Structure formats: C-alpha cells, structure tokens
C-alpha positions in Angstrom: 0.0 0.0 0.0 2.7 2.5 0.9 4.6 1.8 -2.4 1.6 2.6 -4.5 0.8 5.8 -2.5 4.4 7.0 -2.8 4.5 6.5 -6.6 1.1 8.3 -6.9 2.5 11.1 -4.8 5.7 11.5 -6.8 3.7 11.9 -10.0 1.1 14.3 -8.5 3.7 16.7 -7.1 5.6 17.3 -10.3 3.3 20.2 -11.2 4.1 23.7 -10.2 1.1 24.2 -7.9 0.0 20.6 -7.1 -2.7 20.1 -4.4 -0.1 18.6 -2.0 2.3 21.4 -2.6 -0.4 24.0 -1.9 -1.4 22.1 1.2 2.2 21.9 2.5 2.7 25.6 1.8 -0.4 26.5 3.6 0.4 24.4 6.6 4.0 25.6 6.7 2.8 29.2 7.1 1.1 28.2 10.3 3.9 26.4 12.1 7.3 27.2 13.5 10.1 25.2 11.8 11.7 22.4 13.7 13.2 19.1 12.6 10.1 17.0 13.5 7.6 19.0 11.5 8.2 17.1 8.2 7.1 14.0 10.1 4.1 15.8 11.5 3.1 17.0 8.0 3.4 13.5 6.6 1.2 12.2 9.4 -1.3 15.0 8.9 -1.6 14.3 5.1 -1.2 10.6 5.5 1.3 10.5 2.6 5.0 11.0 2.1 6.0 14.6 1.3 9.1 15.1 -0.9 11.8 16.8 1.0 12.5 19.2 -1.8 9.0 20.6 -1.5 9.2 20.9 2.3 12.7 22.6 2.1 11.6 24.9 -0.7 8.9 26.5 1.4 10.8 26.3 4.6 13.7 28.3 3.2 11.3 30.9 1.6 9.5 31.4 4.9 12.7 31.9 6.8 13.9 34.5 4.3 10.5 36.3 4.6 10.8 36.3 8.4 14.3 37.7 8.2 13.3 40.5 5.8 10.2 41.4 7.9 12.3 41.5 11.0 14.9 43.8 9.4 12.1 46.1 8.1 10.5 46.2 11.5 13.8 47.0 13.3 14.5 49.7 10.8 11.1 51.4 11.3 11.5 51.1 15.1 14.9 52.7 14.9 13.6 55.6 12.9 10.8 56.2 15.4 13.2 56.3 18.4 15.3 59.1 16.9 
C-alpha cells in the first residue's frame, strides 16, 4: 500500500502548484520550523512529502521572516530618533 501511494505522490507533485504542494505551503505558514515538522506534516496528510517541497517553502518562509524583522527593526529605529 505504501509503495503505491508514494508512486502516486511523486507523479502528483511534479506540477508547479499541485494540491499537495499547496497544502504543504499553507500548513508551513502556520507552524514554526523544527526538525520533526516534516514528520508531523506527513502524518497529517497521510502520505510522504518530498523533502525538496518541504525545504523549498521552509527556506522561503525563513527568508520572509528575516526580511520582515529587518524592516520592523529599521522602522523602530527611525521612530526612536
């Protein structure tokens, strides 16, 4: 059973905005990033999630947080002058 679901998964995630990719992206927006979250996501969706999809959105999210933090700090510094 698991081999058939993994082969179906690999073919369904090849598209740019596949349903699983969209679901992973949505869920990743709601959680903090720790090593065990890939396992949690796989349990939630009851299917294996390709590591490249997980990492792609994890890295994008971390970059967004860093940029937002820099912008916020810059605006806070300008107000304190």
